[in-house]
C-alpha positions as CSV (number, residue, x, y, z in Angstrom):
1,X,33.5,-18.9,55.9
2,X,36.1,-20.8,53.8
3,X,35.9,-20.5,50.0
4,X,34.6,-23.9,48.9
5,X,35.0,-24.8,45.2
6,X,32.2,-26.6,43.4
7,X,33.1,-29.9,41.7
8,X,33.6,-29.6,38.0
9,X,30.4,-30.2,35.9
10,X,30.2,-32.2,32.8
11,X,30.7,-30.3,29.5
12,X,27.8,-32.1,27.9
13,X,24.8,-34.0,29.3
14,X,24.3,-37.6,28.2
15,X,21.4,-36.8,25.8
16,X,23.5,-34.1,24.1
17,X,26.3,-36.6,23.7
18,X,23.9,-39.2,22.1
19,X,22.6,-36.5,19.8
20,X,26.1,-35.6,18.7
21,X,26.9,-39.3,18.1
22,X,23.6,-39.7,16.1
23,X,24.6,-36.6,14.0
24,X,28.0,-38.0,13.3
25,X,26.6,-41.4,12.4
26,X,24.1,-39.9,9.9
27,X,26.8,-37.6,8.4
28,X,29.2,-40.5,8.0
29,X,26.5,-42.8,6.4
30,X,25.5,-40.0,4.1
31,X,29.1,-39.4,3.0
32,X,29.7,-43.1,2.2
33,X,26.3,-43.4,0.4
34,X,27.2,-40.4,-1.8
35,X,30.7,-41.9,-2.4
36,X,29.1,-45.2,-3.5
37,X,26.4,-43.5,-5.6
38,X,28.9,-41.3,-7.4
39,X,31.0,-44.3,-8.3
40,X,28.0,-46.4,-9.3
41,X,26.3,-43.7,-11.4
42,X,29.5,-42.8,-13.3
43,X,30.1,-46.5,-14.0
44,X,26.5,-46.8,-15.2
45,X,26.7,-43.7,-17.5
46,X,30.1,-44.8,-18.8
47,X,28.8,-48.3,-19.6
48,X,25.6,-46.9,-21.3
49,X,27.7,-44.6,-23.4
50,X,30.0,-47.4,-24.5
51,X,27.1,-49.6,-25.4
52,X,25.6,-46.7,-27.5
53,X,28.9,-46.2,-29.2
54,X,29.1,-49.9,-30.1
55,X,25.5,-49.9,-31.4
56,X,26.2,-46.9,-33.6
57,X,29.5,-48.4,-34.9
58,X,27.7,-51.7,-35.8
59,X,24.9,-49.8,-37.5
60,X,27.3,-47.7,-39.5
61,X,29.3,-50.9,-40.4
62,X,26.1,-52.7,-41.5
63,X,25.0,-49.7,-43.5
64,X,28.5,-49.6,-45.3
65,X,28.2,-53.3,-46.1
66,X,24.8,-52.8,-47.6
67,X,26.0,-50.0,-49.8
68,X,29.0,-52.0,-51.0
69,X,26.8,-55.0,-51.8
70,X,24.4,-52.8,-53.9
71,X,27.3,-51.6,-56.1
């Protein structure tokens, strides 16, 4: 009996391929979401800090003007 070779089989089945694509899609979306949120949150914190600094500076300036007017 001759030695008959079997045809090569697929490395993955179609459902495994879809699962892998779904995993890559979720991973990619998560990466870009984190990238966006890190940029947005740092912008938000920086802006809030700057606004707080301006308020404190204005309050100090107002307090100094009051003290000078009382003298």
